[in-house]
C-alpha positions as CSV (number, residue, x, y, z in Angstrom):
1,M,0.0,0.1,0.0
2,K,1.1,3.7,-1.0
3,L,0.2,6.9,1.0
4,S,-1.9,7.9,-1.6
5,E,-4.0,4.8,-1.6
6,V,-4.9,5.5,2.2
7,E,-8.5,6.4,2.7
8,V,-9.1,9.1,5.5
9,G,-11.2,7.5,8.1
10,K,-10.6,4.1,7.1
11,N,-8.2,1.4,8.9
12,V,-4.7,0.7,7.4
13,S,-3.9,-2.9,7.9
14,E,-0.2,-2.6,6.5
15,I,2.3,-0.3,5.2
16,V,5.9,0.3,4.9
17,V,7.2,3.6,5.2
18,R,10.9,5.3,6.1
19,V,11.0,7.5,9.0
20,V,12.0,11.0,7.7
21,S,11.9,13.1,10.5
22,I,11.1,13.1,14.6
23,A,9.3,16.0,16.4
24,P,10.2,16.4,19.8
25,P,7.7,14.6,22.1
26,R,4.9,17.2,24.0
27,I,2.7,16.8,26.7
28,V,-0.8,17.3,25.4
29,Q,-4.1,17.2,27.0
30,T,-7.0,14.8,25.6
31,R,-10.5,15.5,25.3
32,G,-11.1,13.6,28.3
33,G,-8.6,15.6,30.4
34,R,-6.2,13.5,30.9
35,K,-2.4,14.2,30.0
36,T,-0.4,12.3,27.7
37,Q,2.6,12.5,25.4
38,L,2.5,13.0,21.4
39,T,5.1,12.5,18.9
40,E,4.9,13.3,15.7
41,V,6.5,11.6,12.9
42,L,6.9,12.8,9.4
43,V,7.0,9.5,7.2
44,A,7.6,8.8,3.3
45,D,6.5,6.0,1.3
46,E,8.4,4.5,-2.0
47,V,7.2,7.1,-4.3
48,G,8.3,10.2,-1.9
49,D,4.6,10.8,-0.9
50,T,4.6,11.8,3.2
51,A,2.2,11.8,5.9
52,I,2.6,12.6,9.8
53,M,2.3,9.5,11.9
54,S,1.0,10.6,15.3
55,L,2.2,8.2,18.4
56,W,-0.2,8.9,21.5
57,G,1.3,7.8,25.1
58,F,4.4,8.1,27.2
59,G,7.4,6.2,25.2
60,E,5.8,5.9,22.2
61,G,8.1,6.1,19.1
62,S,11.3,6.3,21.3
63,S,13.0,3.4,19.6
64,L,12.3,5.0,16.3
65,S,15.2,6.9,14.5
66,V,15.8,8.9,11.5
67,G,16.1,7.0,8.3
68,M,14.8,3.8,9.7
69,V,12.2,1.6,7.5
70,I,9.3,0.6,9.5
71,K,5.9,-1.6,8.9
72,L,2.9,0.1,10.3
73,L,0.1,-2.6,11.2
74,D,-3.3,-2.1,12.0
75,G,-3.0,1.4,12.0
76,W,-5.5,4.1,10.8
77,A,-6.1,7.2,8.8
78,K,-7.8,10.4,10.0
79,D,-8.2,14.0,9.0
80,W,-6.6,16.4,11.3
81,R,-6.6,20.1,9.9
82,G,-7.0,19.5,6.2
83,K,-4.4,16.6,5.9
84,M,-4.3,13.1,6.6
85,Q,-2.6,11.9,9.6
86,L,-1.8,8.0,10.4
87,S,-2.0,6.5,14.0
88,L,-1.8,3.4,15.6
89,G,-5.5,3.2,16.8
90,R,-5.7,0.5,20.2
91,S,-4.3,-2.8,18.4
92,G,-1.8,-0.9,15.9
93,R,2.0,-1.7,16.1
94,I,5.1,-0.5,14.2
95,E,7.5,-3.0,13.4
96,E,11.1,-2.0,12.1
97,V,12.2,-3.9,8.5
98,E,14.8,-4.6,6.4
99,D,16.0,-1.6,4.6
100,D,15.8,-3.2,1.1
101,G,16.3,0.1,-0.9
102,T,12.4,0.2,-2.1
103,I,12.1,3.1,-0.4
104,P,14.2,6.1,-1.1
105,S,16.8,7.3,1.3
106,I,16.7,10.5,3.3
107,S,18.9,12.2,0.8
108,E,16.6,11.3,-2.2
109,L,13.7,12.2,-0.3
110,S,15.4,15.8,0.2
111,K,15.9,16.3,-3.4
112,Q,12.5,15.1,-4.5
113,S,10.8,17.2,-2.2
114,S,13.2,20.5,-3.1
115,S,12.5,19.6,-6.9
116,R,9.0,19.8,-6.7
117,D,6.9,22.8,-7.6
118,P,6.3,24.7,-4.0
119,D,2.7,25.3,-5.8
120,E,1.8,21.4,-5.6
């Protein structure tokens, strides 16, 4: 599955992506009033499309590093402020997978994004 095939409001059974960047974790208050940690991870697929993956909970995402290739299993896609966002949901998980070269490297991804039309 590619990011362009992911539908907002639907389950994401499996997708393989590269970690492009990881924002510093921050403490947020949920709608229910409790505090939790949110870590936002920018990921890219094999064609260079990107999305934010939101990891909720203290320590979530601490094992991730920039450049890592991961498989998101049993995730969820939602709309947040007009953009698609991936999350794990209740039973979702992340697995590190071997980098077989299918997904462009960080340097290749940055070349792709700098060569795109900024008005896209």
